[in-house]
Every structure is written in C-alpha cells, then in structure tokens.
C-alpha positions in Angstrom: 61.6 -92.0 -139.8 62.7 -94.0 -142.8 61.2 -95.6 -145.8 61.4 -99.4 -145.9 59.6 -102.1 -147.9 56.2 -103.5 -146.8 53.2 -105.1 -148.5 50.6 -102.4 -148.8 48.4 -103.5 -151.7 46.2 -105.6 -149.5 46.4 -108.6 -151.8 50.0 -109.7 -151.1 51.0 -109.2 -154.8 53.2 -106.1 -154.5 55.3 -104.2 -152.0 55.7 -100.5 -151.6 57.8 -98.1 -149.5 56.6 -97.7 -146.0 57.4 -95.5 -143.1 59.4 -97.3 -140.3 61.0 -96.1 -137.1 64.7 -95.6 -136.8 66.9 -94.8 -133.9 69.8 -93.2 -135.7 69.5 -90.3 -138.1 71.0 -91.2 -141.5 71.9 -89.1 -144.5 68.9 -88.8 -146.8 69.0 -91.2 -149.7 67.6 -90.2 -153.1 65.7 -93.2 -154.3 64.6 -92.0 -157.7 61.3 -93.2 -158.9 59.2 -95.1 -156.3 57.0 -96.5 -159.1 53.9 -95.1 -157.3 51.0 -93.3 -158.9 48.1 -91.3 -157.7 45.3 -91.6 -160.2 42.9 -88.8 -161.1 40.2 -90.3 -158.8 42.6 -90.2 -155.8 43.5 -94.0 -155.8 47.1 -94.7 -155.0 48.9 -97.4 -157.0 52.2 -99.2 -156.5 53.7 -101.1 -159.4 50.3 -101.0 -161.1 48.4 -102.4 -158.2 46.1 -100.3 -156.0 47.1 -99.8 -152.4 44.2 -101.2 -150.4 45.1 -100.1 -146.9 43.9 -96.5 -146.3 46.0 -96.0 -143.2 49.1 -96.5 -145.3 47.9 -94.2 -148.0 47.3 -91.6 -145.3 50.8 -92.2 -144.0 52.4 -91.7 -147.5 50.2 -88.6 -148.0 51.6 -87.1 -144.8 55.1 -87.0 -146.3 54.1 -86.0 -149.8 55.9 -82.9 -151.1 55.7 -80.9 -154.4 58.7 -79.2 -155.9 58.7 -75.9 -157.8 59.0 -77.8 -161.1 55.7 -79.6 -160.4 57.1 -82.9 -159.5 55.9 -84.9 -156.5 58.0 -86.7 -153.9 57.6 -88.8 -150.8 60.2 -87.3 -148.4 61.4 -88.3 -145.0 64.6 -87.4 -143.1 66.2 -90.6 -144.4 64.8 -91.1 -148.0 63.3 -89.3 -150.9 61.6 -90.7 -154.0 59.5 -89.4 -156.8 55.9 -90.5 -157.5 53.5 -89.7 -160.3 50.3 -87.7 -159.8 47.9 -87.7 -162.7 46.0 -84.5 -161.6 45.9 -83.5 -158.0 47.0 -85.8 -155.1 43.6 -85.4 -153.2 40.0 -85.2 -154.1 37.5 -83.0 -152.2 34.5 -85.2 -151.8 32.4 -83.3 -149.3 31.6 -79.7 -148.5 30.3 -78.3 -145.2 28.9 -74.8 -145.2 28.5 -72.8 -142.0 29.5 -69.7 -140.1 32.8 -69.3 -138.4 34.2 -67.0 -135.8 37.2 -64.9 -136.8 38.4 -61.4 -136.3 35.4 -59.1 -136.0 33.0 -62.0 -136.0 30.6 -63.8 -133.6 30.4 -63.0 -129.9 33.0 -60.5 -128.8 31.8 -60.5 -125.2 30.1 -57.2 -125.4 28.1 -57.5 -128.6 27.5 -59.9 -131.4 28.6 -59.3 -134.9 27.7 -61.2 -138.1 29.6 -64.4 -138.4 31.5 -65.0 -141.6 30.7 -67.8 -144.0 33.1 -70.8 -143.9 33.4 -73.5 -146.5 35.1 -76.6 -145.3 36.1 -79.5 -147.5 36.7 -83.1 -146.6 39.2 -85.0 -148.8 39.1 -88.6 -149.9 41.6 -89.3 -147.1 39.5 -87.6 -144.4 41.5 -84.4 -144.1 39.5 -81.3 -143.4 40.4 -77.9 -144.9 38.6 -74.6 -144.7 39.0 -72.3 -147.7 40.9 -69.1 -146.7 43.9 -67.0 -147.8 46.2 -70.0 -147.1 43.9 -72.5 -148.6 42.5 -70.8 -151.7 39.9 -72.2 -154.2 40.9 -71.8 -157.8 39.1 -72.8 -161.0 40.8 -73.2 -164.3 38.5 -72.4 -167.2 39.3 -73.7 -170.6 39.1 -70.7 -172.9 37.5 -72.8 -175.7 35.2 -75.3 -174.0 34.6 -73.3 -170.9 35.0 -76.4 -168.8 35.7 -75.5 -165.2 38.4 -77.5 -163.3 38.2 -76.6 -159.6 40.8 -77.1 -156.9 41.4 -76.2 -153.3 44.8 -76.0 -151.6 45.2 -78.6 -148.8 48.8 -78.0 -147.9 51.5 -75.8 -149.5 51.9 -77.0 -153.0 49.3 -79.7 -152.7 45.8 -79.4 -153.9 42.5 -81.4 -153.9 40.5 -81.6 -157.1 36.9 -80.6 -156.2 34.6 -83.4 -157.3 31.6 -82.5 -159.5 28.9 -82.9 -156.8 30.9 -80.6 -154.5 31.5 -78.1 -157.3 27.7 -78.0 -157.9 27.3 -77.2 -154.2 29.7 -74.3 -154.6 27.8 -73.1 -157.6 24.6 -73.0 -155.5 26.4 -70.8 -153.0 27.9 -68.5 -155.6 27.0 -64.8 -155.8 28.0 -62.0 -158.2 30.7 -59.6 -157.2 32.6 -56.9 -159.1 36.3 -57.6 -159.3 38.6 -55.3 -161.3 35.5 -53.7 -162.8 34.0 -57.0 -164.0 31.1 -58.8 -162.6 32.1 -62.4 -161.8 30.6 -65.3 -159.9 32.3 -66.7 -156.7 32.0 -67.8 -153.1 33.0 -66.3 -149.8 34.9 -68.2 -147.1 36.7 -66.8 -144.1 36.3 -63.3 -145.5 37.9 -64.1 -148.8 36.1 -64.1 -152.1 37.0 -66.9 -154.6 36.1 -66.6 -158.2 34.6 -69.7 -159.6 33.5 -68.3 -163.0 35.1 -65.2 -164.5 32.6 -65.0 -167.3 29.6 -62.6 -167.0 27.3 -63.6 -164.1 24.4 -64.3 -166.4 26.4 -66.8 -168.5 26.3 -70.2 -166.7 27.2 -72.3 -169.7 30.5 -73.3 -168.0 28.6 -75.1 -165.3 26.5 -77.0 -167.7 29.6 -78.1 -169.6 31.4 -79.4 -166.5 33.7 -82.3 -167.5 32.1 -85.7 -166.9 35.5 -87.0 -165.7 35.1 -84.9 -162.5 32.3 -87.2 -161.3 
C-alpha cells in the first residue's frame, strides 16, 4: 500500500493523501507534515477543509499511529507523514451495557455462573471497543476545577474521548469501591474496575462541572 494524492474533501477544493495499491514494495518515504488535522469533535481536515467522505477517513484512521513522544502519524509500508490531533483521534459516541462471557462466566456446560458486566463503546467512525485490560477507561481530573476528561483506549496508543452523554451513562453505572484504602467511584467491565472519580464517593461535584466542550 502507498499514499498518493486524491480529492477527499467531497467538494473538489482540496486533495489529501490517499491509500493506493502498489505492486512493488518501495523504501518508506518520510513525507513530513501532511497538513491534516483531527479536531476535538473528531472531524478530519485537510488543508483547512473537512474531509467529507467517511470511508476515506476510516481508511486514514486504519493506518494512524502514535509515537512515544505523543506525535501522530499516518504510516504505510511506503510512506509516513505527521498529522495534528487536537485531543484524541476518536470520539466515543455510544455505550452499550450488557453481560459477557469470559473465563469463569456464563454457561460452562455443567453449570451457569454469573456473567461479567461488559461496557462496549462505538466510536464516531463506527469502531467497537469493549473496555478491558487492553482497552482501559481513564479519566483525567483537573485538581483545581475537578473537571473530568474521560477516554477509552481503542488501539495501542490511540484513544477515544468519551462524549458527555456517554460519560453520564458511565456515571449512572458507577459504584463505590475501595482502592488503596480509599473509597472511589468507578465502573466494572470484563472483570476490571476503572476509576472514574477518585474523590470521595459522596462528592459528585466533578460530574456537575463536566466541561461543556465535551458535548
């Protein structure tokens, strides 16, 4: 696969790198800055114009990588270029709650055991991810404003910002647990407990002060 040039904005005004087939494997070219940006609401832009074709956005997202220094790159065997990400590259727009079968859960053939709770998120690009050890939920809490900023890992190094409506659903599912001698609020998924508020369980001010920009 290689990156070429193709109109992806949907209005014919701008062109952006696009995946294209190639028969011969070529040395990878470092292209520098692709002049692409993922806005905080999950919209992809090229040269300041929104990319209007979702299938191409999904294609770009499939080759998105993040380096240890926090930079984001579109990377194929042939080319590699940097893009800007304002917050997280994805947005979690829907939450599905249910029970899942895993080790020691559901019907074992001889007896039934309690199923574990599973929390599955759908991103703005339609990708489904269930929170577990490899796809943790994390919430940054501003120490001054107490504003929560929640995320879930979609792929290694790549996260989805959890939208405000979805975060409120998580809050509704939250329960108190004792972690390191402190009572905190969090949610269970796939047998893993994820803290969503490390303040005392009776203090829910952080939820009330949730940043309007997460809408």
